[in-house]
C-alpha positions in Angstrom: 0.0 0.1 0.0 1.1 3.5 -0.8 2.2 5.9 2.3 0.9 9.3 2.4 2.3 12.3 4.3 0.0 14.8 6.2 0.3 17.3 3.3 -0.4 14.7 0.6 -3.6 13.4 2.6 -4.8 17.0 2.5 -3.8 17.5 -1.1 -5.7 14.4 -2.1 -8.8 15.0 -0.2 -9.2 18.3 -1.8 -8.8 16.8 -5.2 -11.6 14.4 -4.7 -9.1 11.6 -4.0 -8.2 11.4 -7.7 -4.6 10.4 -6.9 -5.3 7.7 -4.4 -4.5 4.1 -5.1 -7.2 1.4 -4.9 -7.7 -0.1 -1.5 -7.9 -3.5 -3.5 -7.4 -4.5 -7.1 -10.2 -5.2 -9.5 -8.8 -8.3 -11.5 -10.2 -10.2 -14.3 -11.3 -13.6 -13.0 -8.8 -16.4 -13.8 -10.0 -19.6 -15.5 -9.0 -21.7 -12.4 -8.6 -21.3 -8.6 -7.8 -23.6 -5.8 -10.8 -22.3 -3.8 -13.7 -20.0 -5.0 -15.9 -18.3 -2.2 -19.2 -17.2 -3.3 -20.2 -13.9 -1.4 -18.2 -10.9 -0.9 -19.7 -10.0 2.7 -17.8 -10.2 5.9 -18.0 -13.9 6.3 -16.6 -14.4 2.7 -14.0 -12.1 3.2 -12.8 -13.3 6.5 -12.8 -16.9 5.0 -10.6 -15.9 2.2 -8.2 -14.0 4.5 -8.0 -16.8 6.8 -7.6 -19.3 4.1 -4.3 -17.2 3.2 -3.2 -16.4 6.6 -3.7 -19.7 8.4 -3.5 -22.2 5.8 -1.2 -20.7 3.1 -3.9 -21.0 0.3 -3.5 -18.1 -1.8 -5.0 -19.0 -5.1 -8.5 -17.8 -3.9 -11.1 -15.9 -5.5 -14.1 -14.1 -3.8 -16.9 -13.6 -6.3 -19.6 -10.9 -5.5 -22.7 -10.2 -7.4 -22.8 -6.5 -6.2 -20.0 -4.7 -4.5 -18.0 -5.2 -1.3 -19.8 -4.0 1.7 -23.3 -3.6 -0.2 -24.9 -6.7 1.6 -25.6 -7.5 5.1 -22.0 -6.6 6.3 -23.1 -3.0 5.8 -26.6 -3.5 6.8 -26.6 -4.3 10.5 -26.5 -2.8 13.9 -22.8 -3.6 14.7 -23.5 -5.6 17.8 -20.7 -8.0 19.0 -21.4 -10.4 21.8 -21.1 -13.9 23.0 -23.8 -14.1 25.7 -25.1 -17.4 24.7 -26.5 -20.4 27.1 -25.5 -23.6 25.0 -21.9 -24.5 25.0 -21.6 -24.8 21.1 -22.7 -21.1 20.5 -21.1 -19.8 23.7 -17.5 -21.3 22.9 -17.7 -20.4 19.2 -18.6 -16.7 19.8 -16.3 -16.3 22.6 -13.5 -17.5 20.3 -14.8 -15.0 18.0 -14.5 -12.2 20.7 -10.8 -12.9 21.1 -10.5 -12.5 17.2 -12.5 -9.0 17.6 -10.2 -7.8 20.4 -7.0 -8.0 18.2 -8.7 -7.3 14.7 -7.6 -4.1 14.3 -3.8 -5.2 15.0 -4.1 -8.1 12.8 -5.5 -6.4 9.9 -3.6 -3.1 10.4 -6.9 -1.4 10.1 -8.9 0.3 12.7 -12.2 -1.5 12.8 -13.3 0.8 15.7 -13.9 -2.1 18.2 -15.8 -0.7 21.2 -16.3 -3.3 24.1 -18.9 -1.0 25.8 -20.9 -3.9 27.1 -24.4 -5.1 26.2 -27.5 -5.3 28.9 -30.5 -7.5 28.3 -33.3 -6.1 30.3 -35.6 -8.3 32.5 -39.1 -7.4 33.1 -40.3 -10.3 35.6 -39.0 -12.5 38.4 -38.9 -15.5 35.9 -37.1 -13.5 33.5 -34.4 -12.7 36.1 -34.4 -16.4 37.0 -33.7 -17.4 33.3 -31.0 -14.5 33.1 -29.4 -16.1 36.2 -29.3 -19.4 34.7 -27.7 -17.9 31.4 -25.3 -16.0 33.4 -24.1 -19.0 35.2 -23.6 -21.0 31.8 -21.7 -18.2 30.4 -19.3 -18.1 33.4 -18.9 -21.8 33.3 -17.5 -21.3 29.7 -15.2 -18.5 30.6 -17.4 -15.6 29.4 -17.8 -12.4 31.7 -21.6 -12.1 32.9 -23.1 -9.8 35.7 -26.6 -10.0 37.1 -27.8 -6.6 37.7 -30.8 -5.7 40.1 -33.1 -2.8 39.3 -31.1 0.0 41.1 -27.9 -1.1 39.3 -29.7 -0.9 36.0 -31.2 2.5 36.7 -27.6 3.8 37.7 -26.4 2.7 34.1 -29.3 3.6 32.0 -31.3 6.3 33.8 -33.1 7.3 30.7 -35.0 4.1 30.7 -38.6 4.1 32.0 -38.5 3.2 35.7 -41.9 4.8 36.8 -44.3 2.9 39.0 -47.2 2.3 36.6 -45.0 1.2 33.6 -46.4 -1.6 31.4 -43.1 -3.5 31.4 -41.4 -2.6 34.8 -37.5 -3.2 34.9 -36.7 -5.8 37.4 -33.0 -6.0 36.4 -30.8 -7.2 33.6 -28.0 -9.4 32.6 -24.9 -7.6 31.4 -21.8 -9.0 29.4 -19.2 -6.1 30.0 -16.9 -7.1 27.3 -19.6 -7.2 24.3 -19.9 -4.0 22.3 -19.8 -2.8 18.8 -17.5 -2.4 15.7 -17.6 -0.3 12.5 -19.3 -2.8 9.8 -17.7 -1.0 7.0 -14.3 -1.1 8.5 -14.3 -4.8 9.0 -15.3 -5.5 5.4 -12.6 -3.1 4.1 -10.0 -4.5 6.4 -10.5 -8.0 5.5 -10.7 -7.0 1.9 -7.7 -5.1 1.9 -5.7 -7.7 3.7 -6.9 -10.7 1.6 -5.8 -8.7 -1.5 -2.5 -8.1 -0.2 -2.1 -11.9 0.2 -3.0 -12.6 -3.3 -6.6 -13.2 -3.1 -8.7 -12.0 -6.1 -11.8 -9.9 -5.2 -14.1 -10.1 -8.2 -17.0 -7.7 -7.9 -20.1 -7.5 -10.3 -19.9 -11.2 -10.9 -23.1 -13.1 -10.3 -23.3 -16.9 -10.2 -25.8 -18.3 -12.7 -24.8 -22.0 -12.4 -22.5 -24.8 -11.1 -20.5 -27.4 -12.8 -21.0 -30.7 -10.9 -20.3 -34.2 -12.2 -20.2 -37.4 -10.4 -20.9 -36.0 -7.0 -18.1 -33.7 -7.3 -18.0 -29.8 -7.7 -15.8 -28.9 -10.7 -16.4 -25.0 -11.0 -18.9 -22.3 -11.2 -20.7 -20.6 -14.1 -20.9 -16.6 -13.5 -22.0 -13.6 -15.5 -18.2 -13.0 -16.2 -17.4 -16.4 -17.7 -17.0 -20.2 -16.3 -14.4 -20.4 -13.4 -13.2 -23.9 -12.5 -12.3 -24.6 -8.8 -11.1 -27.5 -6.6 -13.4 -26.2 -3.8 -16.3 -23.8 -3.5 -17.8 -22.2 -0.4 -21.1 -20.8 -0.3 -21.2 -17.7 2.1 -24.0 -15.7 0.8 -26.2 -14.9 3.8 -29.9 -14.3 2.7 -29.4 -15.4 -0.9 -28.3 -19.2 0.2 -31.5 -20.7 -1.0 -31.3 -19.3 -4.5 -27.8 -20.9 -4.9 -29.0 -24.1 -3.3 -31.8 -24.1 -6.0 -29.1 -24.3 -8.7 -27.6 -27.2 -6.7 -31.0 -29.1 -6.3 -30.4 -28.7 -2.5 -33.3 -27.9 -0.1 -32.1 -26.4 3.2 -33.7 -26.1 6.6 -33.5 -22.2 6.4 -36.0 -19.3 5.4 -35.2 -15.9 4.1 -36.4 -12.9 6.1 -35.8 -9.1 6.5 -34.6 -7.8 9.7 -35.4 -4.1 10.3 -33.1 -1.5 11.6 -33.0 2.4 11.6 -30.9 5.4 12.9 -32.1 8.6 14.4 -31.0 12.1 14.2 -27.7 12.6 16.2 -27.9 13.7 19.8 -25.4 14.3 22.4 -23.9 11.4 24.2 -26.6 9.6 26.5 -26.0 5.9 26.2 -22.7 4.2 26.4 -23.9 0.5 26.3 -26.0 -1.7 24.1 -29.3 -2.2 25.5 -32.0 -4.9 24.7 -35.7 -4.8 25.5 -36.6 -7.9 27.3 -40.5 -7.7 26.5 -40.0 -7.8 22.7 -37.3 -7.7 20.3 -35.6 -4.5 20.4 -32.1 -3.4 20.7 -30.2 0.0 20.9 -27.0 1.6 21.2 -25.5 5.0 20.2 -23.0 5.7 17.4 -19.8 7.8 17.6 -21.7 10.2 15.7 -24.6 10.5 18.1 -27.1 8.6 16.3 -29.2 6.1 18.0 -28.9 2.9 16.3 -31.7 0.6 16.6 -33.0 -2.8 15.5 -36.0 -5.1 16.1 -38.0 -7.9 14.6 -38.3 -9.7 11.5 -41.1 -8.9 8.8 -43.5 -11.8 9.1 -42.9 -13.1 5.4 -40.0 -14.4 3.2 -38.4 -11.5 1.3 -35.2 -10.7 -0.6 -35.9 -6.8 -0.5 -33.0 -4.6 1.3 -35.7 -1.9 2.5 -37.7 -1.7 5.6 -41.5 -2.2 6.0 -43.4 0.5 7.6 -45.9 -1.4 9.9 -42.9 -3.6 11.2 -40.8 -0.4 11.8 -43.7 1.1 13.6 -43.9 -2.0 16.0 -40.0 -1.9 16.6 -40.1 1.9 17.5 -43.2 1.3 19.7 -41.1 -1.1 21.8 -38.2 1.3 21.9 -40.4 4.0 23.1 -41.9 1.7 25.9 -38.4 1.1 27.2 -36.7 4.7 26.8 -39.7 7.3 26.2 -37.2 10.1 25.0 -36.8 8.4 21.8 -40.3 9.7 20.7 -38.8 13.1 20.5 -36.3 12.1 17.7 -36.5 12.1 14.1 -35.6 9.0 12.0 -32.7 9.6 9.5 -32.9 6.5 7.5 -34.1 2.8 7.8 -32.9 -0.5 6.0 -33.4 -4.0 6.0 -30.8 -7.0 6.1 -31.7 -10.1 4.2 -31.0 -13.2 6.6 -31.2 -16.8 6.6 -33.2 -18.0 9.6 -32.3 -21.5 10.6 -34.9 -23.9 12.2 -33.2 -23.8 15.5 -31.6 -20.3 15.6 -28.1 -21.6 15.1 -25.8 -21.4 12.0 -24.6 -24.2 9.6 -20.9 -24.4 8.9 -20.3 -27.8 7.2 -19.4 -30.0 4.3 -22.0 -31.0 1.9 -23.0 -34.2 0.3 -21.3 -32.8 -3.0 -17.5 -33.3 -2.7 -15.6 -30.0 -2.7 -18.8 -27.9 -1.8 -18.9 -26.3 1.6 -22.0 -24.3 3.1 -22.0 -21.4 5.5 -25.4 -20.2 6.4 -28.5 -19.6 8.7 -26.9 -17.0 10.9 -30.3 -15.5 11.9 -29.7 -12.4 14.2 -26.1 -13.1 14.8 -24.3 -12.7 11.5 -22.2 -9.6 12.0 -20.8 -10.5 15.6 -19.9 -13.8 14.0 -17.8 -12.7 11.2 -14.3 -13.6 12.4 -15.3 -17.0 14.0 -17.1 -17.8 11.1 -14.5 -17.0 8.7 -11.8 -18.9 10.7 -13.6 -21.9 11.3 -15.1 -22.0 7.6 -11.5 -21.6 6.3 -10.4 -24.5 8.4 -13.3 -26.7 7.2 -12.3 -25.8 3.5 -8.8 -26.3 3.8 -8.8 -29.5 6.0 -11.9 -30.9 4.4 -13.1 -31.4 8.0 -14.9 -29.5 10.4 -13.2 -27.9 13.4 -14.4 -28.8 17.0 -15.8 -25.2 17.3 -18.1 -25.6 14.5 -18.7 -29.4 14.9 -22.1 -28.6 16.5 -23.1 -26.7 13.5 -23.7 -29.7 11.2 -26.3 -29.8 8.5 -27.1 -33.2 9.4 -28.4 -32.2 13.0 -31.7 -31.4 11.5 -32.0 -35.0 10.5 -30.8 -36.4 13.7 -32.7 -33.9 16.1 -29.4 -32.7 17.6 -30.7 -29.2 17.6 -28.9 -26.0 19.1 -32.2 -24.1 20.0 -31.1 -20.7 21.1 -33.8 -18.9 19.2 -31.8 -15.8 19.1 -31.7 -15.6 23.0 -28.6 -13.5 23.1 -30.7 -10.5 22.2 -34.0 -11.5 23.7 -35.9 -13.4 26.3 -39.6 -13.5 26.3 -41.4 -12.9 29.7 -42.5 -16.1 31.1 
């Protein structure tokens, strides 16, 4: 990468960046690669990076039908956490937390990781008992967890509704102090830049239109920019997984849904934690620019649209106002939707498939962004070694046949009142 002095930075900024080098190259696809990763989002970029870094596999292409950062990696609420109850999810996510903590140094790119903590609010005695159980499970797995009473929560987030006649009284909450947020765009850019430096080809505007499969083995992929041969192919396309699976005559235990999110106008610093509403599905944090970043529930139908739905958005914000009444005074700046694979048990799939050389990474439900580094690391291992790592052994596709489900149901962000 070219180095710039302070004066050259100012000069180039005033000249509309005309003299700046590209952060990564725009190569013409080669005829053949050792590995092709389909999907240029966070998980695909991380997979290619770790293939090169951890396994010395550099003849890799990432093919993306749009542009880098145009999918879910740039359409989320940036939350990072490992507050799961089941061992498989907890250990996997905590491994990811370790990667998040050193990501800026590893990528030589500031991803703005902010371990500000996350608090899941509780609104009943029963919910406090559930949180106590989950907190104990977290601590047994070496994950930090603190059970907060009502007064402790009030001291941390005094702007929440603690009035006597409130519909959803706050009894307390469960906090993971080391959880937090990161800059989603920076994560994509950091992985892309480093993967490119290691020889990975990042091929944008390249849509998959078919696969070359014979005798139960993958041989390559047909794209809008020509046929590409590959010894191994990894599917890593988030909400578009079913579209590609159809081309392979595969039926997967996932559905595609739209997840709502929005940001408000910027206000002065008021919230230094990530907070989730325990009586529904709403979560909120404040960005470095002062915007209130908010997310909520799914639209109640299958969709591939990347835009919000007003009735669902109204439902989401109603929950937010019930938790923090001051939000009713803010104007919304923009809304968006993320296309998500929803698995049948709320946990992802990282596994080999019945087609030799074809690997699957999907079903991330509400937790795709936070899983970026751990997903990429374990998926790279699975592809390179042609076997799953112990961290993703529980994420097998076959568990839906055997009944060995990991039924979290997204409970890292919500727990319904019992």
